[in-house]
C-alpha positions as CSV (number, residue, x, y, z in Angstrom):
1,M,32.0,26.0,4.6
2,R,30.2,23.0,3.4
3,E,29.0,22.9,-0.4
4,K,25.6,23.6,-1.5
5,P,23.7,20.8,-2.7
6,S,23.3,20.2,-6.5
7,S,20.3,21.8,-7.8
8,V,18.7,20.8,-11.2
9,H,20.3,22.6,-13.8
10,I,17.9,24.3,-16.2
11,P,19.5,25.0,-19.7
12,V,18.8,28.4,-21.2
13,L,17.0,29.1,-24.6
14,G,16.5,25.2,-24.9
15,Q,13.8,25.2,-27.4
16,E,15.4,27.9,-29.5
17,V,18.8,25.7,-29.6
18,V,16.8,22.5,-30.6
19,S,15.0,24.6,-33.3
20,L,18.3,26.1,-34.6
21,L,20.3,22.7,-34.5
22,G,17.4,20.5,-35.5
23,G,18.0,20.4,-39.1
24,R,16.6,23.7,-40.7
25,S,18.7,22.7,-43.8
26,D,16.6,20.2,-45.8
27,S,19.7,18.4,-46.8
28,L,20.5,17.4,-43.2
29,K,17.1,16.5,-41.7
30,A,18.6,16.5,-38.2
31,S,20.7,13.3,-38.6
32,G,24.2,13.3,-37.7
33,L,26.7,14.5,-35.2
34,I,26.1,17.5,-32.9
35,V,28.9,19.1,-30.8
36,D,27.9,20.4,-27.6
37,A,31.2,22.3,-26.9
38,T,30.1,23.4,-23.3
39,L,28.2,20.4,-21.9
40,G,28.0,21.4,-18.2
41,A,25.3,19.3,-16.6
42,G,24.1,18.0,-20.0
43,G,20.9,20.0,-20.2
44,H,21.3,21.0,-23.8
45,T,22.5,17.7,-24.8
46,A,19.6,16.0,-23.3
47,L,17.2,18.2,-25.0
48,L,18.8,17.7,-28.3
49,L,18.8,13.8,-28.0
50,E,15.1,13.8,-26.8
51,A,13.9,15.9,-29.7
52,L,16.1,14.6,-32.5
53,A,16.1,10.8,-32.8
54,G,18.8,10.9,-35.7
55,V,21.4,12.8,-34.0
56,R,24.3,11.6,-31.7
57,V,26.0,14.3,-29.4
58,L,29.7,14.8,-28.6
59,G,29.7,16.8,-25.5
60,T,32.7,18.5,-24.2
61,D,33.8,20.5,-21.2
62,Q,37.0,21.5,-19.6
63,D,35.7,21.0,-16.0
64,P,36.3,17.4,-14.9
65,E,33.9,17.8,-12.0
66,I,31.0,18.8,-14.2
67,L,31.7,16.3,-16.8
68,D,31.2,13.5,-14.1
69,L,27.7,14.9,-13.5
70,A,27.0,15.0,-17.2
71,R,27.9,11.5,-17.8
72,K,25.5,10.2,-15.2
73,R,22.7,12.4,-16.6
74,L,23.3,11.1,-20.2
75,E,23.5,7.5,-19.4
76,P,20.1,6.6,-20.5
77,F,21.0,7.7,-24.0
78,G,23.5,5.0,-24.4
79,D,25.9,5.2,-27.2
80,R,24.1,8.3,-28.8
81,A,26.0,10.4,-26.3
82,R,29.7,10.8,-25.6
83,C,31.4,13.0,-23.1
84,E,35.2,14.2,-23.5
85,R,37.2,16.7,-21.6
86,A,38.3,19.5,-23.9
87,R,38.9,23.2,-24.1
88,F,37.3,25.2,-27.2
89,S,40.9,25.5,-28.6
90,N,41.2,21.5,-28.6
91,L,38.0,20.9,-30.2
92,A,39.2,20.5,-33.8
93,R,42.0,18.1,-32.8
94,L,39.5,16.0,-30.7
95,L,37.1,15.6,-33.6
96,R,40.1,14.4,-35.8
97,K,41.2,12.2,-33.1
98,L,37.7,10.5,-32.8
99,R,37.6,10.3,-36.6
100,C,34.3,11.9,-36.6
101,D,32.1,12.9,-39.7
102,R,31.7,16.6,-40.0
103,P,29.1,17.8,-37.4
104,I,25.8,19.1,-38.7
105,G,25.5,21.4,-35.5
106,W,27.7,23.1,-32.9
107,L,26.6,24.7,-29.7
108,M,28.7,27.0,-27.4
109,D,27.1,28.4,-24.1
110,V,29.8,30.6,-23.1
111,G,30.6,32.2,-19.5
112,V,30.6,30.5,-16.0
113,S,28.4,27.7,-15.3
114,S,25.8,28.1,-12.5
115,L,27.1,24.8,-11.2
116,Q,30.7,26.3,-10.8
117,L,29.1,29.4,-9.0
118,D,27.5,27.1,-6.8
119,R,30.6,25.4,-5.3
120,P,32.6,27.8,-3.0
121,S,35.7,25.5,-3.5
122,R,35.9,26.6,-6.9
123,G,36.4,30.3,-5.9
124,F,34.1,31.9,-8.5
125,S,31.7,33.6,-6.4
126,F,32.0,36.4,-3.9
127,Q,28.7,35.4,-2.2
128,A,30.5,32.6,-0.2
129,D,34.1,32.4,0.9
130,G,36.4,29.9,-0.9
131,P,39.9,29.7,-2.4
132,L,40.7,32.5,-4.9
133,D,40.9,30.0,-7.8
134,M,38.5,30.5,-10.6
135,R,40.0,27.8,-13.0
136,M,37.4,26.1,-15.1
137,D,40.0,23.6,-16.1
138,P,42.2,22.7,-13.0
139,A,45.0,21.9,-15.3
140,R,45.5,25.7,-15.8
141,E,48.4,26.7,-13.9
142,R,47.6,30.3,-13.0
143,T,44.8,31.0,-10.5
144,A,42.9,34.4,-9.8
145,A,45.2,34.7,-6.6
146,D,48.3,34.6,-8.8
147,I,47.0,37.6,-10.8
148,V,45.7,39.6,-7.7
149,N,49.2,38.9,-5.9
150,T,51.7,39.5,-8.5
151,W,50.3,42.0,-11.3
152,N,51.3,45.6,-11.0
153,E,48.7,48.2,-10.5
154,E,48.5,49.6,-13.8
155,D,47.8,46.1,-15.3
156,L,45.2,45.4,-12.8
157,A,43.2,48.3,-13.2
158,D,43.4,47.8,-17.1
159,L,42.2,44.3,-16.7
160,F,39.2,45.5,-14.5
161,F,38.1,48.0,-16.9
162,R,38.8,45.8,-20.0
163,E,37.4,42.6,-19.1
164,G,34.8,43.7,-16.4
165,D,34.0,47.2,-17.7
166,E,34.7,48.3,-14.1
167,H,34.9,52.2,-14.1
168,R,36.4,52.2,-10.5
169,S,39.1,50.0,-11.5
170,R,42.0,52.4,-10.6
171,P,41.1,52.9,-6.8
172,I,40.2,49.2,-6.6
173,A,43.6,48.1,-8.0
174,A,45.3,50.7,-5.7
175,A,43.8,49.3,-2.7
176,I,44.8,45.7,-3.7
177,I,48.4,46.7,-4.1
178,K,48.4,48.2,-0.6
179,A,46.7,45.4,1.0
180,R,48.7,42.6,-0.5
181,Q,51.9,44.1,0.8
182,R,50.6,43.1,4.4
183,V,48.9,39.7,3.7
184,P,48.6,38.1,0.2
185,F,45.1,37.3,-1.0
186,K,44.1,33.7,-0.8
187,R,40.2,33.8,-0.3
188,T,37.4,35.2,-2.1
189,A,35.8,36.8,0.8
190,A,39.0,38.8,1.4
191,L,38.9,40.3,-1.9
192,A,35.1,41.0,-1.9
193,D,35.6,42.7,1.5
194,L,38.3,45.0,0.2
195,I,36.3,46.0,-2.9
196,V,33.1,46.7,-0.8
197,E,35.6,48.9,1.5
198,T,36.9,50.8,-1.4
199,V,33.9,51.6,-3.5
200,G,31.1,51.1,-1.1
201,S,28.1,48.8,-0.9
202,G,25.4,50.7,-2.9
203,G,23.9,49.7,-6.1
204,R,21.8,46.8,-7.4
205,T,24.7,44.2,-7.8
206,H,27.7,43.4,-5.6
207,P,30.5,46.0,-6.0
208,G,32.8,43.1,-6.7
209,T,30.9,41.5,-9.6
210,K,32.7,43.2,-12.4
211,V,36.3,42.6,-10.8
212,F,35.5,38.7,-10.2
213,Q,34.2,38.6,-13.7
214,A,37.5,40.3,-15.2
215,L,39.6,37.9,-13.3
216,R,37.7,34.8,-14.3
217,R,37.8,35.8,-18.0
218,E,41.6,36.3,-17.8
219,V,42.4,33.1,-15.7
220,N,40.5,30.9,-18.3
221,A,41.6,33.1,-21.5
222,E,37.9,33.3,-22.3
223,G,38.3,35.9,-25.0
224,D,40.8,33.7,-26.8
225,E,38.9,30.6,-26.2
226,L,35.6,31.9,-27.7
227,I,37.3,32.8,-30.9
228,A,39.0,29.4,-31.0
229,G,35.8,27.7,-30.6
230,M,34.0,29.6,-33.4
231,D,37.3,29.0,-35.5
232,A,36.8,25.3,-34.8
233,A,33.2,25.3,-35.9
234,A,34.2,27.0,-39.0
235,D,36.8,24.4,-39.8
236,C,34.8,21.4,-38.8
237,L,31.2,22.0,-39.6
238,A,29.6,20.3,-42.5
239,H,28.2,22.2,-45.4
240,G,24.8,23.4,-44.1
241,G,25.9,22.8,-40.4
242,V,24.7,25.4,-37.8
243,L,26.8,27.0,-35.4
244,A,24.8,28.5,-32.4
245,V,26.4,30.5,-29.7
246,I,24.7,31.6,-26.3
247,T,26.1,34.4,-24.5
248,F,25.0,36.4,-21.2
249,H,26.8,39.7,-21.5
250,S,27.1,42.4,-24.3
251,G,30.8,42.1,-24.6
252,E,30.6,38.6,-25.5
253,D,27.7,39.1,-27.6
254,A,29.4,41.8,-29.5
255,V,32.4,39.5,-30.4
256,V,30.0,36.7,-31.6
257,K,27.9,39.2,-33.7
258,Q,31.2,40.6,-35.5
259,Y,32.8,37.2,-36.0
260,L,29.6,35.8,-37.8
261,A,29.0,39.2,-39.9
262,Q,32.6,39.1,-41.0
263,G,32.3,35.5,-42.0
264,A,28.9,36.3,-43.7
265,K,30.6,39.0,-45.8
266,E,33.3,36.5,-46.9
267,G,30.5,33.9,-48.1
268,C,31.6,31.4,-45.1
269,W,28.2,31.9,-43.0
270,E,24.5,32.5,-43.6
271,L,23.1,34.4,-40.5
272,L,20.1,32.8,-39.1
273,S,19.4,35.4,-36.5
274,K,20.8,38.9,-37.4
275,K,19.6,40.3,-34.1
276,G,20.0,37.1,-32.1
277,L,17.2,35.5,-30.1
278,S,16.4,36.1,-26.4
279,A,14.4,34.1,-23.9
280,S,10.7,34.4,-23.8
281,R,8.9,36.1,-20.8
282,E,7.6,32.7,-19.8
283,E,11.4,31.3,-19.7
284,I,12.6,34.2,-17.7
285,R,9.8,33.9,-15.1
286,S,10.8,30.2,-14.7
287,N,14.4,30.6,-14.9
288,P,15.8,34.2,-14.0
289,R,19.3,33.1,-15.3
290,S,18.0,33.4,-18.9
291,R,17.2,37.2,-18.6
292,S,20.5,38.3,-20.1
293,A,21.0,35.3,-22.4
294,R,21.1,35.6,-26.3
295,V,21.8,33.2,-29.0
296,R,23.2,33.9,-32.3
297,A,23.4,31.4,-35.1
298,A,24.7,30.8,-38.6
299,R,24.7,28.1,-41.1
300,R,28.2,27.0,-42.5
301,I,28.7,27.4,-46.4
302,R,31.4,25.6,-47.9
303,S,32.9,26.4,-51.1
304,D,34.0,23.8,-53.8
305,G,37.6,24.0,-52.9
306,E,37.1,23.2,-49.3
307,S,37.6,19.7,-47.9
308,T,34.7,17.6,-46.8
309,D,36.8,15.2,-44.9
310,L,37.9,16.0,-41.3
311,G,40.6,13.3,-41.5
312,S,42.5,15.3,-44.3
313,L,43.6,17.7,-41.5
314,E,45.2,15.1,-39.5
315,T,47.9,12.9,-40.8
316,T,48.2,10.6,-37.8
317,D,46.0,7.4,-37.4
318,T,45.0,7.4,-33.8
319,G,43.0,4.1,-34.0
320,E,40.2,5.6,-32.3
321,T,36.6,4.2,-33.5
322,N,34.5,6.6,-35.3
323,F,31.9,8.5,-33.4
324,G,29.1,10.2,-34.8
325,S,29.8,8.5,-38.1
326,Q,27.2,6.7,-40.3
327,G,27.1,3.3,-38.4
328,G,29.9,4.2,-36.0
329,Q,29.8,2.7,-32.5
330,K,30.8,4.1,-29.2
331,P,34.2,2.8,-28.1
């Protein structure tokens, strides 16, 4: 099947992100480095660079295909934007390697990108046939097909329930075990069809939605990566720097809420949006994807004993030119 043509990607909660990261702390005045840890097609980064003349953005993504699109989109901003490939769990190491100053802002837009869903060859969608892959980072060794074809019935059922909230997980897992004894699963359509045959096609959403979500989250270790990304923000942000995290389902939102609330109790974070911010009616009308989006944000509070120098966390001199530092130039 031929790939769908790329459409213009509309960043969700764009104005809210600019407001939260735009220097609400008087001491920062929106001057310095912002990390866009889920660069995607560069939509949020472009908004930030257009609105905040005093910032640079280090945009990272684990998907090299999407990074290529972002680089082209951000070319007009010259050395104010830099794109690098990295997972959340590699971010602190990357900032030390680039010898950056501590960022004043940190954005995470978690979950699958619409650009990934729109490409059947990536195997994320049940709506178009493709290889049963689901890796955001092609360097990961395990695919969705590996999980479906090798995990036992109990582990599959637990995965679908835990990561997808699929209450019909046991009959679906049993059907997978039976079917794969005849032919291993290699394509998304085969798995989606089996799920429909097993639980029926009724309801407002496709019956494979939650199973595909669970497989995607496991393949990409999304739960662990989310925590790693917030840990990296806690380690790297400047005093007064703001972390903003956009989520699209209640499970991820609950993790972010709990993480920031615990940090606030420990004196590490000042919550900026205790209930989170949701899209306006106007945005939902123009961009239906924003309907389930929520952004939570907090300002980093550093104690007197905490280091103000990212370089102190890294003993190896990489030789990289500083990016996002005062007077730094893009290599």
